[in-house]
VOGU-3710 file (C-alpha; in Angstrom, 3 decimals, decimal comma):
1> miefriwvkl> 84,930/60,159/126,812  81,897/60,916/124,658  83,355/64,256/123,609  86,634/62,536/122,682  84,792/59,969/120,555  82,916/62,730/118,752  86,213/64,525/118,108  87,794/61,322/116,727  84,810/60,713/114,438  84,895/64,312/113,218
11> mtglnrnnie> 88,631/64,219/112,560  88,356/60,870/110,756  85,777/62,349/108,402  87,816/65,506/107,807  90,985/63,493/107,153  89,178/61,297/104,630  87,575/64,255/102,799  90,818/66,218/102,700  92,849/63,257/101,464  90,330/62,137/98,828
21> rfngygslyd> 90,114/65,668/97,424  93,403/64,959/95,608  92,404/61,640/94,042  92,938/61,237/90,323  95,063/64,204/89,308  98,515/63,585/90,748  100,196/63,864/87,334  98,365/67,087/86,425  99,380/68,562/89,773  102,990/67,444/89,449
31> qnrpsapnev> 103,498/68,709/85,906  102,188/72,229/86,540  102,575/73,257/90,171  105,805/75,037/91,170  108,635/73,043/92,714  109,667/74,315/96,112  112,315/77,008/95,536  115,845/76,769/96,940  115,065/79,732/99,206  113,234/77,246/101,437
41> vkivttylkd> 116,401/75,264/102,108  118,468/78,399/102,647  116,008/80,017/105,082  115,392/76,927/107,194  119,023/75,802/107,411  120,019/79,357/108,343  117,844/79,062/111,427  118,988/75,492/112,119  122,650/76,588/111,978  123,700/73,134/110,840
51> spklvvdvgc> 123,254/70,607/108,046  120,151/68,527/108,848  120,454/64,824/109,482  116,718/64,187/109,009  114,121/66,270/107,171  110,458/65,197/107,223  108,259/66,732/104,524  104,636/66,226/105,609  101,862/66,386/103,054  104,566/66,090/100,423
61> gtglstfiwl> 102,174/65,346/97,548  104,108/64,349/94,436  107,480/65,192/95,989  107,848/68,717/94,562  108,827/69,897/98,040  110,768/66,776/99,043  113,432/66,339/96,384  114,905/69,803/97,089  116,425/68,297/100,252  118,451/65,659/98,405
71> geaekvigve> 122,108/66,443/99,030  121,123/68,877/101,787  120,180/66,302/104,439  121,468/62,844/105,319  117,937/61,429/105,200  114,629/62,763/103,852  111,183/61,305/104,497  108,244/62,414/102,364  104,945/61,770/104,162  101,789/61,654/102,023
81> pnddmrevav> 98,471/59,926/102,853  97,003/60,195/99,338  97,982/57,134/97,294  97,708/58,845/93,882  99,985/61,698/94,909  102,507/59,470/96,659  102,718/57,097/93,676  103,836/60,008/91,466  106,563/60,855/94,006  107,718/57,232/94,091
91> shweeaqkps> 107,765/57,075/90,274  110,110/60,102/90,212  112,286/58,387/92,811  112,440/55,270/90,620  113,192/57,326/87,480  116,095/58,913/89,347  117,417/55,369/89,920  116,265/55,225/93,532  118,651/57,696/95,177  119,561/56,697/98,703
101> giifvkalsh> 118,665/58,988/101,565  115,034/59,576/100,587  111,882/57,545/101,154  108,153/58,136/100,823  105,679/56,791/103,382  101,937/56,801/103,983  100,951/58,484/107,254  98,841/61,261/108,751  100,266/64,494/110,107  99,188/63,748/113,701
111> qlglpdetad> 100,354/60,109/113,526  103,772/60,153/111,858  104,992/56,936/113,436  108,520/58,310/113,914  110,652/58,161/117,080  110,803/61,069/119,528  113,267/63,909/118,906  114,738/62,524/115,678  113,964/65,174/113,046  115,958/68,349/112,576
121> iitcsqsfhw> 113,401/69,898/110,216  109,724/69,294/109,467  108,170/71,088/106,509  104,674/71,458/105,104  104,501/72,854/101,570  101,020/73,880/100,471  99,654/71,375/102,973  99,428/72,575/106,586  95,991/74,129/105,962  94,654/70,597/105,350
131> mepqstlkef> 95,764/69,392/108,815  94,107/69,864/112,194  96,697/72,305/113,538  97,012/71,620/117,252  97,149/67,799/117,160  99,562/68,103/114,211  101,837/70,604/115,972  101,910/68,401/119,063  103,069/65,477/116,925  105,632/67,627/115,122
141> arvlrpngif> 107,047/68,855/118,436  107,325/65,246/119,628  109,319/64,240/116,549  111,510/67,371/116,357  114,702/67,519/118,360  115,237/70,525/120,674  115,818/73,657/118,532  114,523/71,786/115,499  112,604/73,777/112,915  109,019/73,513/111,699
151> aaydcdwppt> 108,254/75,489/108,542  104,883/75,711/106,791  105,091/77,575/103,499  102,542/78,376/100,810  102,477/80,359/97,593  99,744/82,894/96,939  97,220/82,199/94,186  97,210/83,192/91,435  100,839/83,704/90,376  101,598/87,253/89,257
161> cdwnleehfm> 101,378/87,738/85,505  98,531/89,942/84,225  95,939/91,512/86,514  92,967/90,819/84,243  94,009/87,188/83,929  94,533/86,902/87,681  91,048/88,304/88,314  89,642/85,695/85,903  91,604/82,975/87,739  90,060/83,960/91,086
171> klyyhadewl> 86,521/84,095/89,674  86,963/80,537/88,410  88,350/79,490/91,794  85,455/80,999/93,765  82,883/79,688/91,291  84,106/76,135/91,925  83,876/76,595/95,692  80,330/77,936/95,376  79,294/74,841/93,422  80,855/72,541/96,028
181> sqllpserqa> 79,031/74,260/98,882  75,761/73,625/97,028  76,404/70,061/95,866  78,126/68,464/98,848  76,646/68,064/102,330  78,892/69,502/105,037  80,027/66,071/106,210  81,450/65,325/102,739  83,211/68,630/102,209  86,960/69,060/102,586
191> hkwkkenhlh> 87,966/71,487/105,312  90,765/74,040/105,138  92,187/75,875/108,125  93,026/79,492/107,278  96,608/79,983/106,138  96,719/83,436/107,698  96,225/81,763/111,092  99,242/79,430/110,779  101,552/81,684/112,774  98,954/82,113/115,508
201> qiqqsglfsf> 98,493/78,334/115,700  102,247/77,860/116,119  102,340/80,486/118,863  99,181/79,208/120,553  100,567/75,673/120,810  103,190/76,785/123,353  105,615/74,265/121,833  107,950/76,684/120,093  110,375/79,188/121,612  110,477/81,423/118,524
211> skeivfhhwe> 108,141/81,953/115,600  108,073/84,228/112,597  106,416/84,843/109,248  108,834/85,223/106,335  107,885/86,430/102,848  109,906/85,626/99,729  109,389/85,407/95,976  110,473/83,220/93,084  110,263/83,817/89,311  109,575/80,879/86,994
221> kcdaaryani> 109,165/80,545/83,247  105,690/79,581/82,131  103,774/79,068/78,906  100,033/79,353/78,346  99,369/75,635/78,774  101,044/75,552/82,167  99,376/78,734/83,456  95,960/77,384/82,482  96,734/74,039/84,088  97,829/75,689/87,329
231> aysqgglqta> 94,214/76,810/87,598  92,933/73,441/86,350  94,895/71,635/89,077  93,116/73,460/91,905  91,381/70,936/94,135  88,032/72,709/94,250  87,743/72,843/90,477  88,770/69,204/90,088  86,265/68,063/92,727  83,423/70,016/91,132
241> lklgvlelet> 84,248/68,596/87,699  84,190/65,074/89,140  80,674/65,855/90,357  79,667/66,640/86,781  79,420/70,441/86,821  79,580/70,995/83,067  79,211/74,744/83,515  82,647/74,794/85,128  84,220/72,954/82,200  82,860/75,683/79,917
251> afqdfrahve> 84,109/78,352/82,321  87,559/76,785/82,317  87,683/76,709/78,507  86,882/80,441/78,539  89,723/80,939/81,001  92,105/78,901/78,835  91,239/81,069/75,822  91,976/84,173/77,917  95,348/82,700/78,942  96,270/81,971/75,335
261> evfsgetkei> 95,349/85,511/74,355  97,562/86,997/77,086  100,546/84,744/76,401  100,229/85,008/72,583  102,379/81,939/72,033  105,213/83,282/74,193  106,862/81,933/77,331  106,642/84,471/80,140  108,144/84,833/83,587  105,541/84,616/86,345
271> lfsyrmrlgv> 106,070/85,422/90,005  105,217/83,054/92,853  104,992/84,855/96,182  105,554/82,661/99,254  104,688/83,014/102,917  106,555/80,831/105,397  105,404/80,448/109,004  108,305/79,080/111,018  108,753/77,843/114,578  111,818/76,779/116,585
281> kk> 111,021/73,960/118,990  111,649/74,632/122,657
//
Protein backbone atom coordinates (compact mmCIF):
# COMPACT_ATOMS: atom_id res chain seq x y z
CA UNK A 1 0.00 0.00 0.00
CA UNK A 2 2.82 2.39 0.87
CA UNK A 3 4.55 1.70 -2.43
CA UNK A 4 1.29 2.37 -4.29
CA UNK A 5 0.83 5.69 -2.48
CA UNK A 6 4.37 6.72 -3.37
CA UNK A 7 3.70 5.80 -7.01
CA UNK A 8 0.47 7.85 -7.03
CA UNK A 9 2.24 10.86 -5.52
CA UNK A 10 5.08 10.57 -8.03
CA UNK A 11 2.71 10.27 -10.98
CA UNK A 12 0.61 13.21 -9.76
CA UNK A 13 3.71 15.39 -9.69
CA UNK A 14 4.87 14.22 -13.12
CA UNK A 15 1.42 14.78 -14.62
CA UNK A 16 1.27 18.31 -13.21
CA UNK A 17 4.79 19.22 -14.42
CA UNK A 18 4.21 17.77 -17.87
CA UNK A 19 0.85 19.48 -18.29
CA UNK A 20 1.99 22.88 -16.99
CA UNK A 21 4.99 22.86 -19.33
CA UNK A 22 2.60 23.93 -22.12
CA UNK A 23 0.96 26.83 -20.28
CA UNK A 24 0.84 30.16 -22.05
CA UNK A 25 1.86 29.42 -25.62
CA UNK A 26 -1.02 27.51 -27.18
CA UNK A 27 -1.40 30.04 -30.02
CA UNK A 28 2.33 30.09 -30.81
CA UNK A 29 2.32 26.29 -30.90
CA UNK A 30 -0.79 26.11 -33.06
CA UNK A 31 0.34 28.66 -35.63
CA UNK A 32 3.75 27.10 -36.29
CA UNK A 33 3.76 23.37 -35.57
CA UNK A 34 2.90 21.01 -38.44
CA UNK A 35 -0.64 19.68 -38.77
CA UNK A 36 -0.82 15.91 -38.74
CA UNK A 37 -0.40 14.75 -42.36
CA UNK A 38 -3.04 12.71 -44.19
CA UNK A 39 -0.62 9.77 -44.24
CA UNK A 40 -1.64 9.17 -40.62
CA UNK A 41 -5.26 8.53 -41.57
CA UNK A 42 -4.30 6.36 -44.53
CA UNK A 43 -1.84 4.18 -42.56
CA UNK A 44 -4.08 3.62 -39.55
CA UNK A 45 -7.29 2.95 -41.49
CA UNK A 46 -5.37 0.53 -43.72
CA UNK A 47 -4.64 -1.57 -40.66
CA UNK A 48 -8.16 -1.13 -39.28
CA UNK A 49 -9.66 -2.32 -42.59
CA UNK A 50 -12.78 -0.26 -41.99
CA UNK A 51 -14.01 3.29 -41.51
CA UNK A 52 -13.70 4.13 -37.79
CA UNK A 53 -16.78 4.89 -35.76
CA UNK A 54 -14.80 6.48 -32.90
CA UNK A 55 -11.31 7.98 -32.92
CA UNK A 56 -9.78 9.24 -29.66
CA UNK A 57 -6.83 11.62 -30.04
CA UNK A 58 -5.05 11.74 -26.67
CA UNK A 59 -2.79 14.65 -25.84
CA UNK A 60 -4.37 16.43 -28.77
CA UNK A 61 -3.00 19.87 -27.87
CA UNK A 62 -4.55 22.55 -30.07
CA UNK A 63 -6.29 20.01 -32.31
CA UNK A 64 -3.66 19.86 -35.08
CA UNK A 65 -3.89 16.07 -34.93
CA UNK A 66 -7.63 15.87 -34.24
CA UNK A 67 -9.29 17.75 -37.08
CA UNK A 68 -7.72 15.44 -39.71
CA UNK A 69 -10.28 12.81 -38.65
CA UNK A 70 -13.30 14.95 -39.50
CA UNK A 71 -15.14 13.19 -42.31
CA UNK A 72 -13.06 10.06 -41.72
CA UNK A 73 -14.78 8.90 -38.51
CA UNK A 74 -18.34 9.10 -37.22
CA UNK A 75 -17.13 10.61 -33.94
CA UNK A 76 -13.81 12.13 -32.83
CA UNK A 77 -12.80 12.96 -29.27
CA UNK A 78 -9.78 15.18 -28.64
CA UNK A 79 -8.40 14.63 -25.13
CA UNK A 80 -6.17 17.37 -23.69
CA UNK A 81 -5.46 18.11 -19.99
CA UNK A 82 -3.82 21.50 -20.58
CA UNK A 83 -6.47 24.24 -20.53
CA UNK A 84 -4.53 26.71 -22.71
CA UNK A 85 -3.97 24.15 -25.45
CA UNK A 86 -7.52 22.80 -25.34
CA UNK A 87 -9.02 26.31 -25.50
CA UNK A 88 -7.23 26.90 -28.82
CA UNK A 89 -8.70 23.64 -30.17
CA UNK A 90 -12.18 24.65 -29.03
CA UNK A 91 -11.79 28.10 -30.62
CA UNK A 92 -11.00 26.43 -33.97
CA UNK A 93 -14.06 24.22 -33.52
CA UNK A 94 -16.20 27.31 -32.90
CA UNK A 95 -14.68 29.15 -35.89
CA UNK A 96 -15.61 26.17 -38.05
CA UNK A 97 -19.21 26.66 -36.87
CA UNK A 98 -19.09 23.78 -34.41
CA UNK A 99 -18.99 20.79 -36.76
CA UNK A 100 -20.82 17.79 -35.37
CA UNK A 101 -18.92 14.60 -34.72
CA UNK A 102 -16.02 16.15 -32.82
CA UNK A 103 -15.61 17.19 -29.19
CA UNK A 104 -12.73 18.19 -26.94
CA UNK A 105 -12.52 17.03 -23.33
CA UNK A 106 -10.20 17.42 -20.35
CA UNK A 107 -8.76 14.11 -19.14
CA UNK A 108 -5.53 12.25 -18.45
CA UNK A 109 -4.19 9.46 -20.64
CA UNK A 110 -4.57 6.81 -17.91
CA UNK A 111 -8.04 8.05 -16.88
CA UNK A 112 -9.96 8.67 -20.11
CA UNK A 113 -13.39 8.17 -18.59
CA UNK A 114 -14.68 6.35 -21.69
CA UNK A 115 -16.61 3.06 -21.80
CA UNK A 116 -14.85 -0.26 -22.42
CA UNK A 117 -14.20 -1.39 -26.00
CA UNK A 118 -15.73 1.65 -27.71
CA UNK A 119 -12.86 3.19 -29.70
CA UNK A 120 -11.68 1.91 -33.05
CA UNK A 121 -8.54 4.07 -33.04
CA UNK A 122 -6.53 5.88 -30.36
CA UNK A 123 -3.77 8.22 -31.46
CA UNK A 124 -1.05 10.21 -29.72
CA UNK A 125 0.61 12.87 -31.86
CA UNK A 126 3.77 14.33 -30.35
CA UNK A 127 2.40 13.38 -26.94
CA UNK A 128 2.94 9.76 -25.87
CA UNK A 129 6.41 10.59 -24.48
CA UNK A 130 4.68 12.80 -21.87
CA UNK A 131 2.57 9.89 -20.55
CA UNK A 132 3.51 7.10 -18.15
CA UNK A 133 3.51 4.34 -20.76
CA UNK A 134 2.26 1.21 -19.03
CA UNK A 135 -0.70 2.70 -17.12
CA UNK A 136 -1.59 4.61 -20.30
CA UNK A 137 -1.41 1.54 -22.54
CA UNK A 138 -3.56 -0.41 -20.09
CA UNK A 139 -6.21 2.31 -20.28
CA UNK A 140 -5.97 2.48 -24.07
CA UNK A 141 -6.42 -1.30 -24.33
CA UNK A 142 -9.49 -1.07 -22.09
CA UNK A 143 -11.09 1.57 -24.32
CA UNK A 144 -10.10 0.01 -27.67
CA UNK A 145 -12.32 -2.62 -29.21
CA UNK A 146 -10.72 -5.95 -30.22
CA UNK A 147 -8.42 -5.37 -33.24
CA UNK A 148 -8.58 -1.64 -32.60
CA UNK A 149 -5.48 0.39 -33.38
CA UNK A 150 -3.21 2.47 -31.15
CA UNK A 151 -0.78 4.73 -33.01
CA UNK A 152 1.79 7.04 -31.43
CA UNK A 153 3.53 9.23 -34.00
CA UNK A 154 6.14 11.96 -33.73
CA UNK A 155 8.14 14.09 -36.12
CA UNK A 156 11.89 14.40 -35.78
CA UNK A 157 13.38 17.74 -34.75
CA UNK A 158 14.52 19.83 -36.46
CA UNK A 159 12.73 19.68 -39.82
CA UNK A 160 15.08 19.15 -42.76
CA UNK A 161 16.12 22.37 -44.47
CA UNK A 162 19.79 23.38 -44.13
CA UNK A 163 22.31 21.39 -42.11
CA UNK A 164 24.01 24.42 -40.55
CA UNK A 165 20.65 25.81 -39.49
CA UNK A 166 19.57 22.44 -38.11
CA UNK A 167 22.77 22.21 -36.06
CA UNK A 168 22.04 25.69 -34.67
CA UNK A 169 18.47 24.60 -33.85
CA UNK A 170 19.73 21.62 -31.82
CA UNK A 171 22.30 23.71 -29.93
CA UNK A 172 19.51 26.07 -28.88
CA UNK A 173 17.35 23.10 -27.88
CA UNK A 174 20.06 21.49 -25.74
CA UNK A 175 21.07 24.83 -24.22
CA UNK A 176 17.52 25.30 -22.94
CA UNK A 177 17.48 21.82 -21.40
CA UNK A 178 20.81 22.48 -19.68
CA UNK A 179 19.41 25.65 -18.10
CA UNK A 180 16.30 23.80 -16.88
CA UNK A 181 18.37 21.06 -15.26
CA UNK A 182 20.24 23.77 -13.33
CA UNK A 183 17.31 25.99 -12.39
CA UNK A 184 14.58 23.50 -11.50
CA UNK A 185 14.73 20.92 -8.72
CA UNK A 186 13.99 17.40 -9.96
CA UNK A 187 10.51 17.37 -8.45
CA UNK A 188 9.53 20.39 -10.57
CA UNK A 189 10.97 19.18 -13.85
CA UNK A 190 8.84 17.75 -16.64
CA UNK A 191 9.64 14.15 -17.50
CA UNK A 192 9.80 12.65 -20.98
CA UNK A 193 9.86 8.94 -21.72
CA UNK A 194 12.17 8.12 -24.63
CA UNK A 195 10.41 8.07 -27.99
CA UNK A 196 12.72 5.34 -29.25
CA UNK A 197 11.30 3.07 -26.54
CA UNK A 198 7.65 3.48 -27.62
CA UNK A 199 7.59 0.28 -29.65
CA UNK A 200 9.19 -1.68 -26.82
CA UNK A 201 6.60 -0.31 -24.37
CA UNK A 202 3.78 -1.44 -26.67
CA UNK A 203 5.32 -4.90 -26.97
CA UNK A 204 6.14 -5.14 -23.26
CA UNK A 205 2.55 -4.38 -22.26
CA UNK A 206 1.35 -7.72 -23.67
CA UNK A 207 -1.90 -6.01 -24.74
CA UNK A 208 -1.32 -5.95 -28.48
CA UNK A 209 -1.20 -8.85 -30.93
CA UNK A 210 0.86 -6.97 -33.53
CA UNK A 211 3.17 -3.98 -33.37
CA UNK A 212 5.36 -2.14 -35.83
CA UNK A 213 7.35 1.03 -36.39
CA UNK A 214 6.50 2.88 -39.60
CA UNK A 215 8.52 5.77 -41.06
CA UNK A 216 7.05 8.36 -43.43
CA UNK A 217 7.75 11.92 -44.55
CA UNK A 218 5.81 15.05 -45.40
CA UNK A 219 6.93 18.25 -47.19
CA UNK A 220 5.48 21.59 -46.11
CA UNK A 221 6.02 25.16 -47.24
CA UNK A 222 7.68 27.39 -44.67
CA UNK A 223 8.97 30.93 -44.39
CA UNK A 224 11.66 32.25 -42.06
CA UNK A 225 9.22 33.44 -39.40
CA UNK A 226 7.61 30.03 -39.12
CA UNK A 227 10.89 28.09 -39.06
CA UNK A 228 12.20 30.31 -36.27
CA UNK A 229 8.95 29.95 -34.35
CA UNK A 230 9.04 26.17 -34.64
CA UNK A 231 12.16 26.40 -32.50
CA UNK A 232 10.62 29.10 -30.30
CA UNK A 233 7.61 26.86 -29.59
CA UNK A 234 9.73 24.09 -28.06
CA UNK A 235 8.62 23.49 -24.49
CA UNK A 236 12.09 23.55 -22.95
CA UNK A 237 12.90 26.93 -24.43
CA UNK A 238 9.55 28.40 -23.40
CA UNK A 239 9.93 27.10 -19.83
CA UNK A 240 13.44 28.49 -19.50
CA UNK A 241 12.33 31.88 -20.81
CA UNK A 242 9.50 31.94 -18.26
CA UNK A 243 12.17 31.43 -15.60
CA UNK A 244 13.92 34.58 -16.82
CA UNK A 245 16.94 33.17 -18.66
CA UNK A 246 17.78 36.27 -20.69
CA UNK A 247 20.79 34.54 -22.24
CA UNK A 248 18.40 32.23 -24.07
CA UNK A 249 16.41 35.15 -25.48
CA UNK A 250 19.67 36.50 -26.94
CA UNK A 251 20.54 33.03 -28.25
CA UNK A 252 17.15 32.77 -29.92
CA UNK A 253 17.55 36.17 -31.60
CA UNK A 254 20.88 34.93 -33.00
CA UNK A 255 19.09 31.84 -34.28
CA UNK A 256 16.33 33.95 -35.85
CA UNK A 257 18.95 36.04 -37.67
CA UNK A 258 20.52 32.81 -38.98
CA UNK A 259 17.10 31.62 -40.20
CA UNK A 260 16.47 34.88 -42.02
CA UNK A 261 19.87 34.65 -43.67
CA UNK A 262 19.19 31.10 -44.91
CA UNK A 263 15.68 31.83 -46.16
CA UNK A 264 16.62 35.21 -47.71
CA UNK A 265 13.00 36.33 -47.86
CA UNK A 266 11.90 33.19 -49.72
CA UNK A 267 9.38 30.49 -48.85
CA UNK A 268 11.04 27.08 -48.84
CA UNK A 269 9.86 23.50 -48.65
CA UNK A 270 10.98 21.76 -45.46
CA UNK A 271 10.73 18.06 -44.70
CA UNK A 272 9.09 16.63 -41.59
CA UNK A 273 10.12 13.03 -40.97
CA UNK A 274 7.67 10.98 -38.88
CA UNK A 275 7.97 7.79 -36.87
CA UNK A 276 4.78 5.94 -35.99
CA UNK A 277 4.72 3.15 -33.40
CA UNK A 278 1.54 1.15 -33.91
CA UNK A 279 -0.18 -1.67 -32.05
CA UNK A 280 -3.23 -3.82 -32.84
CA UNK A 281 -5.19 -4.70 -29.72
CA UNK A 282 -5.60 -8.38 -28.97
